[in-house]
C-alpha positions in Angstrom: -189.3 160.3 -33.9 -191.8 162.5 -31.7 -192.8 161.9 -28.2 -195.9 160.4 -29.2 -194.2 157.7 -31.4 -191.7 156.9 -28.7 -194.6 156.4 -26.0 -196.3 154.3 -28.5 -193.2 152.1 -29.0 -192.6 152.0 -25.4 -196.0 150.8 -24.4 -195.9 148.1 -27.2 -192.6 146.9 -25.8 -194.2 146.8 -22.2 -197.0 144.7 -23.5 -194.9 142.3 -25.2 -192.7 141.9 -22.0 -195.9 141.4 -19.9 -197.2 138.8 -22.5 -193.9 136.9 -22.3 -194.3 136.8 -18.4 -198.0 135.7 -18.4 -197.0 133.0 -21.1 -194.2 131.8 -18.7 -196.5 131.7 -15.9 -199.0 130.0 -17.5 -196.7 127.3 -18.8 -195.3 126.8 -15.4 -198.7 126.3 -13.8 -199.9 123.7 -16.5 -196.6 121.8 -17.1 -196.6 118.6 -15.0 -193.5 117.2 -13.2 -193.1 113.4 -12.5 -190.7 112.7 -9.6 -189.1 109.3 -8.6 -189.9 108.1 -5.2 -186.7 106.6 -3.6 -185.8 102.9 -3.1 -187.5 102.3 -6.7 -191.0 102.5 -5.1 -192.5 104.5 -8.1 -193.3 108.0 -9.1 -195.6 110.8 -8.0 -196.7 113.4 -10.4 -197.7 117.1 -9.7 -198.9 120.0 -11.7 -197.2 123.2 -12.4 -198.5 124.7 -9.0 -197.3 121.5 -7.0 -200.8 120.0 -6.5 -200.6 116.3 -6.4 -202.0 114.6 -9.6 -201.2 110.8 -9.0 -198.8 108.4 -7.1 -198.1 105.1 -8.9 -196.3 102.5 -7.1 -194.2 99.4 -7.9 -196.0 96.5 -6.2 -192.9 94.4 -5.9 -190.9 97.5 -4.4 -193.7 98.1 -2.1 -193.7 94.6 -0.4 -190.1 95.2 0.7 -191.2 98.3 2.8 -193.0 98.6 6.1 -196.0 100.9 6.2 -194.1 103.7 8.1 -191.1 103.6 5.6 -193.2 103.5 2.7 -195.3 106.5 3.9 -192.1 108.6 4.6 -190.9 107.8 1.1 -193.8 108.6 -0.5 -194.5 112.0 1.7 -190.7 113.0 0.9 -191.2 112.5 -2.8 -194.4 114.7 -3.0 -192.8 117.4 -0.8 -189.7 117.3 -3.2 -192.0 117.2 -6.3 -193.9 120.4 -5.1 -190.6 122.3 -4.3 -189.3 121.2 -7.7 -192.5 122.4 -9.6 -192.5 125.6 -7.6 -188.9 126.4 -8.4 -189.4 125.6 -12.2 -192.4 127.9 -12.3 -190.3 130.4 -10.8 -187.5 129.8 -13.0 -189.6 130.1 -16.0 -191.0 133.7 -14.8 -187.5 135.1 -13.9 -186.1 133.9 -17.3 -189.0 135.8 -19.0 -188.4 138.7 -17.0 -184.9 138.8 -17.9 -185.4 138.4 -21.4 -187.6 141.5 -21.4 -184.7 143.6 -19.8 -182.3 143.1 -22.6 
């Protein structure tokens, strides 16, 4: 195989790796994550970037909470969901990068 052919194959390999990483990043951005609010209060859902999509509360469980307690639980769940979405996105990208190294 001559130098031109080797460079061509190397460029194709690089393109495939970049494509896999871009696909992982895209998947990480668009996949939603639903997180349970402690005390059985409900769930929060964020997108892959950690942006809040929805908060669903169980009316019966909410009645047992004070406003301050409820807000702390919901805020903590949102923060944890955001962090988990970010970690999952980073992990997908890292896994795609490792696949390309092999």
